[in-house]
C-alpha positions as CSV (number, residue, x, y, z in Angstrom):
1,M,-54.3,-29.0,44.4
2,L,-52.9,-25.9,46.1
3,Y,-49.6,-27.8,46.6
4,I,-49.4,-28.5,42.8
5,I,-50.1,-24.9,41.9
6,I,-47.4,-23.7,44.3
7,L,-44.9,-26.3,42.9
8,L,-45.7,-25.2,39.3
9,A,-45.3,-21.5,40.4
10,I,-41.9,-22.3,41.9
11,M,-40.8,-24.2,38.8
12,L,-42.0,-21.3,36.6
13,V,-40.1,-18.8,38.6
14,T,-37.0,-21.0,38.6
15,L,-37.3,-21.4,34.8
16,M,-37.8,-17.7,34.3
17,F,-34.7,-16.9,36.4
18,R,-32.6,-19.5,34.5
19,L,-33.8,-18.1,31.2
20,F,-33.0,-14.5,32.3
21,S,-29.6,-15.6,33.5
22,L,-28.9,-17.5,30.3
23,R,-29.8,-14.5,28.1
24,K,-27.7,-12.2,30.3
25,Q,-24.7,-14.6,29.8
26,I,-25.2,-14.8,26.0
27,R,-25.4,-11.0,25.8
28,N,-22.2,-10.8,27.8
29,I,-20.4,-13.2,25.4
30,T,-21.8,-11.4,22.4
31,K,-20.5,-8.1,23.8
32,Q,-17.0,-9.5,24.3
33,L,-17.0,-11.0,20.8
34,I,-17.9,-7.7,19.3
35,E,-15.1,-6.0,21.2
36,L,-12.7,-8.7,20.1
37,S,-13.7,-8.3,16.5
38,A,-13.2,-4.6,16.7
39,G,-9.7,-5.1,18.1
40,N,-10.6,-3.4,21.4
41,M,-9.6,-6.4,23.4
42,D,-6.6,-8.7,23.4
43,K,-7.7,-11.3,25.8
44,K,-9.9,-14.4,26.0
45,L,-13.6,-14.5,26.9
46,D,-14.6,-14.3,30.5
47,I,-15.9,-17.8,31.3
48,S,-16.9,-17.2,34.9
49,L,-20.4,-18.1,34.0
50,I,-23.2,-19.8,35.9
51,D,-24.6,-22.1,33.2
52,K,-22.4,-25.2,32.5
53,D,-23.2,-25.5,28.8
54,V,-22.6,-21.8,28.2
55,T,-19.3,-22.1,30.0
56,L,-18.2,-25.0,27.8
57,L,-19.2,-23.0,24.7
58,A,-17.1,-20.0,25.9
59,A,-14.2,-22.3,26.6
60,E,-14.4,-23.7,23.0
61,I,-14.5,-20.2,21.6
62,N,-11.4,-19.3,23.7
63,K,-9.6,-22.3,22.2
64,N,-10.4,-21.1,18.7
65,L,-9.3,-17.6,19.6
66,T,-6.0,-18.9,20.8
67,K,-5.4,-20.8,17.6
68,Q,-6.3,-17.7,15.5
69,R,-3.8,-15.6,17.5
70,E,-1.1,-18.2,16.9
71,L,-1.8,-18.3,13.2
72,R,-1.7,-14.5,13.1
73,I,1.6,-14.3,14.9
74,N,3.1,-17.0,12.6
75,M,1.8,-15.0,9.5
76,I,3.4,-11.8,10.8
77,R,6.7,-13.6,11.4
78,S,6.6,-15.2,8.0
79,G,5.8,-11.8,6.4
80,K,8.7,-10.2,8.1
81,H,11.0,-13.0,7.2
82,L,9.9,-12.8,3.6
83,K,10.5,-9.0,3.5
84,E,14.0,-9.5,4.9
85,S,14.7,-12.3,2.4
86,I,13.6,-10.1,-0.5
87,A,15.7,-7.2,0.7
88,N,18.8,-9.4,1.2
89,I,18.4,-11.2,-2.1
90,S,17.8,-7.9,-4.0
91,H,20.8,-6.3,-2.4
92,D,23.0,-9.3,-3.3
93,L,21.8,-9.3,-6.9
94,R,22.5,-5.6,-7.5
95,T,26.3,-5.8,-7.4
96,P,26.9,-8.5,-10.0
97,L,24.2,-7.0,-12.2
98,T,25.8,-3.6,-12.1
99,S,29.1,-5.2,-13.2
100,M,27.3,-7.0,-16.1
101,I,25.8,-3.7,-17.2
102,G,29.2,-2.1,-17.1
103,Y,30.8,-4.8,-19.2
104,L,27.9,-4.5,-21.7
105,Q,28.5,-0.8,-22.0
106,L,32.2,-1.4,-22.7
107,L,31.3,-3.9,-25.4
108,Q,29.0,-1.4,-26.9
109,K,31.8,1.1,-27.3
110,G,34.2,-1.5,-28.8
111,H,34.7,-2.8,-32.4
112,V,31.7,-4.9,-33.0
113,T,29.5,-5.7,-36.1
114,L,26.1,-4.0,-36.6
115,E,24.3,-7.3,-35.7
116,Q,26.4,-7.7,-32.5
117,R,25.7,-4.0,-31.5
118,E,22.0,-4.6,-31.9
119,Q,22.2,-7.7,-29.7
120,I,24.2,-5.8,-27.1
121,V,21.6,-3.0,-27.1
122,I,18.8,-5.5,-26.5
123,T,20.7,-7.3,-23.7
124,L,21.5,-3.9,-22.1
125,R,17.9,-2.8,-22.2
126,K,16.8,-6.1,-20.6
127,A,19.6,-5.8,-17.9
128,N,18.5,-2.2,-17.1
129,H,14.9,-3.4,-16.7
130,L,16.0,-6.2,-14.4
131,Q,18.1,-3.6,-12.4
132,T,15.0,-1.4,-12.0
133,L,12.9,-4.4,-10.9
134,I,15.5,-5.5,-8.3
135,K,15.8,-1.9,-7.1
136,S,12.0,-1.7,-6.7
137,F,11.9,-5.0,-4.8
138,Y,14.5,-3.8,-2.4
139,E,12.9,-0.4,-1.9
140,L,9.5,-2.0,-1.4
141,A,10.8,-4.5,1.2
142,V,12.7,-1.7,3.1
143,L,9.9,0.9,3.0
144,D,7.3,-1.7,4.1
145,S,9.3,-2.3,7.3
146,E,8.1,-0.7,10.5
147,H,11.7,0.4,11.2
148,I,11.4,3.1,8.4
149,Q,9.5,6.0,9.9
150,P,9.1,9.6,8.6
151,E,11.0,12.5,10.2
152,F,8.3,15.2,10.2
153,R,9.2,18.9,9.7
154,N,7.8,21.9,8.0
155,V,8.4,21.6,4.3
156,N,7.8,24.0,1.4
157,Y,5.5,21.8,-0.7
158,S,5.6,24.3,-3.7
159,N,9.4,24.2,-3.9
160,V,9.5,20.4,-3.7
161,I,7.1,20.1,-6.6
162,M,9.0,22.6,-8.8
163,D,12.4,20.9,-7.9
164,T,11.0,17.4,-8.7
165,V,9.5,18.5,-12.0
166,A,12.8,20.1,-12.9
167,E,14.7,16.9,-12.1
168,C,12.3,15.0,-14.5
169,A,12.7,17.6,-17.3
170,T,14.9,15.3,-19.4
171,M,12.4,12.4,-19.1
172,F,9.5,14.7,-20.2
173,E,11.5,16.1,-23.1
174,Q,12.4,12.6,-24.4
175,R,8.7,11.8,-24.4
176,G,7.5,15.1,-25.9
177,L,5.5,16.1,-22.8
178,H,5.1,19.6,-21.3
179,P,3.8,19.6,-17.7
180,Q,1.3,22.3,-16.9
181,I,1.8,23.3,-13.2
182,S,-0.8,25.3,-11.2
183,L,0.3,26.4,-7.7
184,P,-1.2,28.9,-5.2
185,E,0.4,32.4,-5.4
186,E,1.9,32.0,-1.9
187,S,4.1,29.0,-1.0
188,V,2.3,26.1,0.6
189,F,4.0,24.4,3.6
190,V,3.1,21.0,4.9
191,W,4.2,19.0,8.0
192,T,5.9,16.0,6.4
193,D,9.0,14.1,5.6
194,E,10.7,15.8,2.7
195,E,12.6,12.8,1.3
196,M,9.5,10.6,1.3
197,L,7.5,13.4,-0.3
198,R,10.0,13.7,-3.1
199,R,10.0,10.0,-3.7
200,I,6.2,10.1,-3.9
201,L,6.3,12.9,-6.5
202,Q,9.1,11.1,-8.5
203,N,7.1,7.9,-8.8
204,L,3.9,9.8,-9.7
205,L,5.6,11.8,-12.4
206,D,7.4,8.8,-13.8
207,N,4.1,6.8,-14.0
208,A,2.4,9.7,-15.7
209,A,5.2,10.3,-18.2
210,R,5.3,6.6,-19.0
211,Y,1.7,6.4,-20.0
212,A,0.4,9.9,-20.7
213,M,-1.0,10.4,-24.2
214,S,-0.7,14.2,-23.9
215,D,0.5,16.9,-21.5
216,I,0.3,16.3,-17.8
217,R,-1.5,18.7,-15.4
218,I,-0.1,19.2,-11.9
219,T,-2.3,21.1,-9.5
220,L,-1.7,22.0,-5.8
221,L,-4.7,23.2,-3.7
222,N,-4.6,24.5,-0.2
223,N,-8.0,24.7,1.3
224,G,-7.5,23.7,4.9
225,R,-5.7,20.6,3.7
226,T,-3.2,20.2,0.9
227,E,-4.4,18.4,-2.2
228,L,-2.0,17.4,-5.0
229,I,-3.9,16.5,-8.2
230,L,-2.0,14.9,-11.1
231,T,-4.0,14.4,-14.3
232,N,-3.0,12.9,-17.6
233,A,-4.8,11.6,-20.7
234,I,-4.7,7.9,-21.3
235,S,-5.3,5.7,-24.4
236,S,-8.6,4.1,-24.8
237,S,-6.8,0.8,-25.1
238,Q,-5.4,1.1,-21.6
239,D,-7.5,-1.2,-19.4
240,I,-7.0,0.6,-16.0
241,N,-8.8,-0.4,-12.8
242,P,-8.5,2.6,-10.4
243,A,-9.4,0.5,-7.4
244,R,-6.4,-1.7,-8.1
245,L,-4.0,0.9,-9.3
246,F,-2.0,1.0,-6.0
247,D,-1.9,-2.8,-5.6
248,R,1.5,-4.4,-5.8
249,F,2.5,-5.8,-9.2
250,Y,-0.7,-4.5,-10.8
251,T,-0.2,-3.6,-14.4
252,S,-2.5,-3.2,-17.4
253,D,-1.5,-4.8,-20.7
254,V,-0.2,-1.5,-22.0
255,S,1.9,-0.9,-19.0
256,R,3.4,-4.4,-19.3
257,S,4.6,-3.6,-22.8
258,A,6.1,-0.4,-21.5
259,G,8.3,-2.4,-19.1
260,S,6.5,-1.5,-15.8
261,T,7.3,-3.4,-12.6
262,G,3.9,-2.6,-11.1
263,L,5.6,-1.4,-7.9
264,G,5.9,2.4,-8.4
265,L,2.4,3.4,-7.3
266,S,2.3,0.8,-4.5
267,I,5.4,2.5,-3.1
268,V,3.5,5.8,-3.4
269,K,0.7,4.2,-1.3
270,I,3.1,2.9,1.4
271,L,4.8,6.3,1.7
272,T,1.6,8.3,1.8
273,D,0.3,6.0,4.5
274,K,3.4,6.6,6.5
275,L,2.9,10.4,6.1
276,R,-0.6,10.0,7.5
277,G,-2.1,11.0,4.2
278,T,-4.4,9.4,1.6
279,V,-4.0,8.6,-2.1
280,S,-6.8,7.9,-4.6
281,A,-7.3,7.4,-8.3
282,E,-10.2,8.1,-10.6
283,L,-11.0,7.8,-14.2
284,I,-12.6,10.9,-15.6
285,G,-13.5,10.3,-19.3
286,D,-10.2,9.6,-21.0
287,H,-8.1,11.1,-18.2
288,L,-6.6,9.4,-15.1
289,Q,-6.6,11.6,-12.0
290,I,-4.5,10.7,-9.0
291,K,-5.0,12.8,-5.8
292,I,-2.7,13.0,-2.8
293,V,-4.1,14.6,0.4
294,L,-1.8,15.5,3.3
């Protein structure tokens, strides 16, 4: 009887030890998986384990991780190849299209009937829209490349805003808009890339001028961080989703009729990210507000 009790006790201790060891190994695998999911590790699971079944499980997980890495690498390569292809195709299309537009402009100035002139105007408008689209494709592919990095320096933010608004004066005048600008009394400086900042402002102002139903408000705040807030009224018929506004090729029905490529604000997002800033959009009543924080 005593022998049986001792044997049962040994079996119980052995079972408890095995259970403790198994739980420890599972916790170890769980910890490694959490680190892998968080991107803190770039290796396989450690399979120097005691339990044979757990070791086999870890080995199968490692096989799956290897396949996932291979798929991710192939996706990255395909993405880079696609960007390069878009950039090359866009570049090759620009030259013949520029020549076509030039010939259309010459035809417009020649001796043509009223009906022919109207047809030329329509064709020229479509060609100009195609040129804008190709330019946006090319710019998007180039800017999205890791090779394009900002050159940071101290930039007078206030002056850049005023210069960009002045450059867009003709566009605002054609659309009957009068920008209202509010800047701090003292010039605001920001550590950024001036060319990228100017491109961001140009795209924002072009987007606002294209769809604004009334005057545009441009406000610059400097409270420990710089905040550029651009606000414009929109039509109730404009079905705008602020959460998708910076997605590539996103357009509302109204913007489609206005000839938008749906790339302007996505370029703003790419450039703002490169400048280590944030961009957001919000609907406030019948106004659209876009905020850039640097």
